[in-house]
Every structure is written in structure tokens, then in C-alpha cells.
Phi, psi and omega in degrees: 000138177263116174218110180198200185297323188291317175293326179286326169304311179298316184293317183289337173295314171310311186289322177300315182297321178296314185291327180281322178289314184282319175299315179301323177292308183303313187272004176291133180281353179202137179250121174289144178268205185299323171241153164287129183236162181308320183293336182294323180294326179295310183293321174298321183289344176302310180229069186302310185283329170303310180296322175293318178291322177293330172290316178305312183289330183285318177303308176298341170303316175295323178298316177292327174306311182299324175300305180312312180296314183298319181297317175302319171298323179294321183279348182243022187268075171205167184288146353264006191289332185293334184295334171248331182288308192292308176298322175301312179297319188290326179287326174297316176305306181307310184299314182295320178289327175291327178285330176288326175295312174306315179290328174302324178298305183298322179297307190288309180289336179290315183288317184304313186295330177307310181292333180273347182248338187295136184071006180271154178285169189295324181290327176287317180300316174299317178300317180295317176297321176302322184288338179254008186298312181294321173295314171316307180291319180300313189294330178302328172301318176300318175306305186295311180299318177303322181281325178292323178295317179297321179302312174306309182304312178295325178301301181306304180305318177302315181298322177292319183293326179284308189305311183263004184049044180294327168235188176301139187300317180305323179295319177298316179294317179303319176298315180293316183290324175297322172295316174307312187294322181295323182284324179294319176298306190293324186270335173279326184228065196284351186249026184215099184288339189289329182290332181280336186313309180305329182286332172301315179290325181290321180297323175293321174304314182299314180299318177295314182295320172303309180303308180302310179305311184290322173304311186284314184259339184083198175236153183260119175237079180293151173307133175278142169260095187295000000 
């Protein structure tokens, strides 16, 4: 078992990502749906600064998740583990950064929209919504592809974890099945964010469990028989 500063840093990065993703979402006074709608701006304005800070924490959760993936790839970057772990972690990083960019849109337009709709007539608010319609639609693609990219990466990562028993075998299978579920739901039912919500919570739980496991036990890197 490898258990040292590197594994502790990696484990705590997983835990920090879970806390920021989940905490930012849980403590947010308002959750935006698939699209920004006029009623979102009214709700956001009720606790504007709390909403802004919770969204910032949530966005950085995606960034810290990418850091955790880079760290995991770095401590397992040798033959034969890297052939599955590195591309798996890399795809999760791509998905996480894509989701961070999409979240930044909701964050920026949510806060910006408050100032552009407050005190406006219904017609003026509708005109504003029409002007952001195309961007609104485009960002939903970022969300879907970010989830699919992450799903692909989790499948590869999970298979690598299982094959070489780098962490507990059940945790490796959980990783792979989480990725399969993400791809199946997003690609099978692409226009319903509500159905995906439980998987977001499962991903936060997965991050936390991975982090605790790596901090406590380290990672298992058996010698390869070339």
C-alpha cells in the first residue's frame, strides 16, 4: 500500500471537492433549473449575496474535483495502471471543467440578470429573456456533455480501480456504475434535469467516500509482472 503525503493530498482533495460541490448546492437559497427563467431573478434577488457566494463555492467544487483527478492520475502514473487510470481521470477532468464553465454561466447571468430585470415591466423582462435565449440553450449542451464526458471517464477509472484493486473493489465498481448511469440518463433522457439530480448527489457521496478511503488506507499499487 502507498500511504504518504501524496495520497493524503489526493484524498483531502476528493473530500474538499465533495464538501464544496454539495455544500454550495445545499446552502444555496435558490436553485436554477435547466434554463434561466424570469422568476429566477426575483428569487435570487431575495438573498443575492448568499446566492452568489454559495454558487462560487459550488463552481470551485468542480475545479477541486479536477485537481483531485490530476492528483490520483499522478500517484498511479506507472505501468500498467496508467493505461486506464490516466485517460479515465483525464475525461473526468474534461467533464468537470465543462460543468464548471456551464455553472459559471448560470452564476454570472443569474446575478447580472437581477440588475437587468429589477423594476422592469413584463415586456422589458421578456425582451431581456429573449436576448439570452440562444446562450441559455447553448449552455444546456455544456451541461449534458460535461456529464457524459465525466461518465465516460468514471467508467474507465472504475475499471482500472477494479482490475488492480487500487482501492476497495466495491468502490471501483461503484465508480464504473456511476459513470454508466450518468451516460445512460443524459443520453437516454436528455431534456429532463430533474431525473439527473440524484446522480449529482451520488457523485458528491462518491467523492467523499473516495477521499476518506484514500486518506485512511492509501492506494494499492501491486508490482507489475511485465
